[in-house]
C-alpha positions, -999 to +999 in steps of 0.1 A: +434+148-858+410+176-856+382+155-862+392+132-832+397+162-810+358+175-822+344+140-813+363+142-779+349+174-770+314+165-783+315+133-762+327+152-729+297+178-736+275+150-738+285+133-706+283+166-688+246+172-701+238+135-691+254+143-653+236+176-652+203+159-662+208+131-637+214+159-607+182+176-617+167+143-616+179+134-583+161+164-569+126+151-578+129+119-562+129+111-526+166+108-512+184+076-509+218+061-514+242+074-540+246+054-573+281+045-565+271+031-527+242+011-548+267-001-573+293-011-547+266-030-526+255-047-559+291-059-567+296-072-530+264-093-535+274-107-567+246-086-586+221-100-563+197-079-542+193-095-505+159-092-491+175-074-460+194-050-480+163-027-486+153-028-449+188-017-439+187+013-464+152+021-452+168+024-415+189+053-426+166+070-454+132+065-441+100+046-453+103+059-490+135+063-505+154+060-540+178+037-556+195+044-585+206+018-613+223+039-639+199+069-650+169+044-639+155+055-605+136+030-585+114+044-556+112+017-526+083+019-504+090+003-470+070-005-441+031-015-437+018+020-432+036+032-463+029+003-484-007+003-476-009+042-482+006+036-520-010+000-529-046+004-514-053+042-508-035+053-541-045+019-558-053+035-591-024+057-591-002+029-589-020+004-611+005+012-640+035-016-648+067-005-656+078-026-686+116-031-685+134-037-717+138-075-713+102-082-703+092-059-733+111-079-754+095-113-739+060-103-735+054-071-759+030-055-736+003-082-740-014-102-715-021-095-679+012-092-661+032-067-683+002-049-699-011-014-691-040+006-699-070-004-717-053-037-729-045-047-692-080-036-679-096-056-704-074-088-703-074-088-663-112-082-662-118-113-687-091-134-668-110-129-635-143-136-650-133-168-670-119-182-637-150-175-620-171-192-647-145-223-645-158-228-608-129-209-589-138-215-552-165-240-563-163-276-572-153-271-610-115-263-605-115-274-569-121-310-583-093-306-603-069-295-576-082-324-553-071-351-581-038-336-585-033-336-547-041-374-548-018-378-580+011-363-557+003-384-528+006-413-551+040-403-564+052-398-530+042-433-519+060-447-548+091-438-530+082-460-501+099-437-476+132-436-493+149-403-499+133-383-528+138-347-543+100-333-538+105-304-563+100-321-597+065-342-584+055-309-569+061-288-599+042-314-621+013-314-603+007-277-597+015-271-637-011-299-642-038-280-623-030-248-648-031-273-679-066-284-666-078-247-662-065-234-694-063-265-719-090-283-704-069-316-696-040-328-678-007-344-690+008-378-679+038-369-657+063-386-683+048-369-715+078-353-733+059-321-744+048-317-707+082-322-692+096-299-718+070-272-709+080-274-674+117-272-678+109-242-700+090-226-671+116-233-647+143-216-667+122-185-676+119-179-638+154-187-627+169-164-653+152-135-639+175-115-615+207-132-630+238-108-640+226-112-677+191-102-671+204-073-649+228-065-679+200-064-703+179-042-683+208-019-677+221-016-714+195-030-738+208-010-768+242-030-766+226-065-750+199-069-778+226-073-802+248-098-782+225-129-784+244-159-769+237-152-731+199-147-739+197-178-765+184-203-739+160-178-719+144-166-753+141-201-765+125-213-730+099-183-735+093-197-771+086-230-758+056-218-734+042-197-762+044-222-790+025-248-767-002-223-761-004-218-799-006-255-802-035-258-779-055-228-791-053-243-827-065-277-815-096-257-796-103-239-830-103-274-850-127-288-825-165-286-831-181-258-813-193-269-778-225-257-765-208-249-732-170-236-730-149-259-710-118-243-703-102-207-707-092-212-741-128-220-752-141-188-734-114-166-750-123-176-783-158-173-776-151-137-764-128-128-795-160-138-818-183-115-796-161-086-799-148-089-836-166-060-848-155-036-818-127-016-826-116-010-791-116-048-783-082-061-774-092-099-777-070-114-803-045-143-806-014-123-792-032-115-758-048-148-755-012-165-760+006-140-735-022-146-711-016-183-713+021-178-705+014-155-676-009-180-660+017-208-664+049-188-655+032-169-627+010-198-612+034-226-614+065-212-596+048-193-569+029-222-556+053-250-562+079-232-544+059-221-515+050-260-511+086-269-515+093-245-486+064-259-464+077-295-467+111-284-457+099-265-428+079-297-416+114-315-419+129-290-395+099-285-372+088-321-365+066-306-333+047-283-356+041-310-384+030-335-355+006-307-341-010-302-375-014-339-382-031-345-350-054-315-358-062-332-393-068-366-378-091-353-353-111-334-380-111-359-408-099-395-395-078-412-425-103-417-450-126-386-454-118-366-483-110-327-476-123-299-494-114-264-493-147-254-473-134-275-445-105-252-437-122-235-408-123-271-391-084-270-388-074-236-379-039-245-368-031-261-400-046-228-420-025-209-397+004-229-404+001-224-443+000-188-440+030-187-417+049-207-442+039-177-467+051-152-441+085-167-430+096-181-463+082-153-487+093-164-522+094-128-534+125-106-534+102-077-532+067-067-542+056-067-578+069-031-593+042-005-600+043+026-622+028+058-610+003+072-633+002+105-616+024+130-594+015+117-558+028+125-522+030+093-500+037+100-463+054+135-470+072+121-500+068+132-535+066+107-563+068+119-599+045+105-625+060+077-643+082+063-612+088+028-609+075+019-573+085-012-557+067-024-522+093-040-499+071-069-486+101-083-464+098-049-441+061-058-437+066-096-431+093-091-405+085-063-387+088-067-350+061-042-344+036-065-362+047-100-356+055-114-322+085-135-334+092-121-370+124-141-375+109-174-359+086-199-378+055-195-355+020-204-368+006-187-337+011-154-357-023-162-374-042-176-344-060-156-317-061-162-280-088-187-284-068-206-312-092-194-339-077-184-374-070-148-383-066-137-419-041-106-413-041-080-438+001-076-434+004-109-453+009-090-488+023-122-507-004-116-533-001-079-535-027-054-530-049-029-548-058-027-585-028-053-592-034-079-567-028-113-581-059-122-601-048-159-592-050-154-556-079-177-548-070-205-569-035-203-552-050-205-515-072-235-527-038-253-543-018-248-509-045-258-485-055-290-505-021-302-517-005-296-480-033-310-461-033-341-482+003-347-479+005-339-444-021-364-437-007-391-458+030-388-447+057-376-421+084-361-437+119-366-423+156-362-430+171-389-448+192-411-424+227-396-417+215-362-427+218-338-397+208-305-414+197-289-444+202-256-462+173-233-452+188-203-471+168-190-503+185-192-537+182-155-548+166-143-581+133-128-590+116-154-566+135-173-538+134-210-537+148-233-514+183-253-523+174-287-538+170-311-510+159-346-505+133-359-477+117-391-467+079-391-470+073-418-444+036-433-449+018-426-416-001-457-418+034-475-414+042-454-385+010-465-366 
């Protein structure tokens, strides 16, 4: 009996100590809603964080505030001035990446996205260099994207104007661009291994932000022993990693090429060059994780943006028609389109940028970790803090955009109708951690979208009056599945 009493006393003392520690920690961070209020809001939203929620909190607590999830504080940076101050002016201080328990188990702090320090600097620098050598922004990669854009047009044409779900054909084409870049070849759309790879990438992305994902992040010491909620998620990750290992071994088995043909070729060459360097991080584990980073980050972001783009064309036929006329005037019906031609179609280019703004696929900006104590706009942020830029607070700010809650391509045009590339469009991040695949994503969006829009007019299926334009909430925000009719424009005329 007395042993039980001692245990209860010890437990109470530990809880009191933990509570006192939390009180002390609260004082270090910018003020924000209490832990109880945050928990209540999460419960009400079904453990999903709405994009508007952070903006609502900012109205009460200012541009920099703290949200507490258990004992883990998260500093939110809201509004363009605060985000710019953090990500650009203090770029190096906020170049760290907080690695949460789930993503640590998945990526083991390897590759580009979830690494830090020397590993991150070396892997990122090499990744950007390799993509440039493979022709990023030049004819090399652009040819692959043009080929996939043509393949996607053919896939839509096979439907002959009948209702089609555009999500799978788009994901197939975007994923094949990554395959060509990383593996040096594309896959047939009915290849079983390719379809398995795509399904695994999709599930890896959709699992993020779910109840069980958040539970793992909150109480990892318990959840890592409960396997069943995470079996499918870890299996999906393993499929991507196993495929990357298989392709890497194929490259090793091939005779050494005089000139590297893809990312794996360049990486294996770099490994050989640095094999005697004790500071080198070029190894198989980092290579495999870099490949996984390319597939998961590169496939989902571009394909989801394209899906939103087509949905917005269905719901805004007047804007679709205006872009089609501009494309027809600039290129006719037969001339091929290259990324270098984008200045010829300012309205269409503005339209693509407005799709990215109006239907931003990010719940919030990618989290950073402060590597030093720093003061931003009068708010002190301690070293080691997880800092999240609220991109929606920038993309929907009425002080920055004429009609922030309305789909309006004119946001990216000047009074003379010329395209304006606005720094407020922060979807690729900014500063030291800006997305290394930004240039490729821009080329993909332009070439896929212009080729589709020139070939088809997108309409709702007969009898369908409206579609759901609200996002499915997760780490990224995709549209609900929908069907459309891709009516060949030649048949219209």
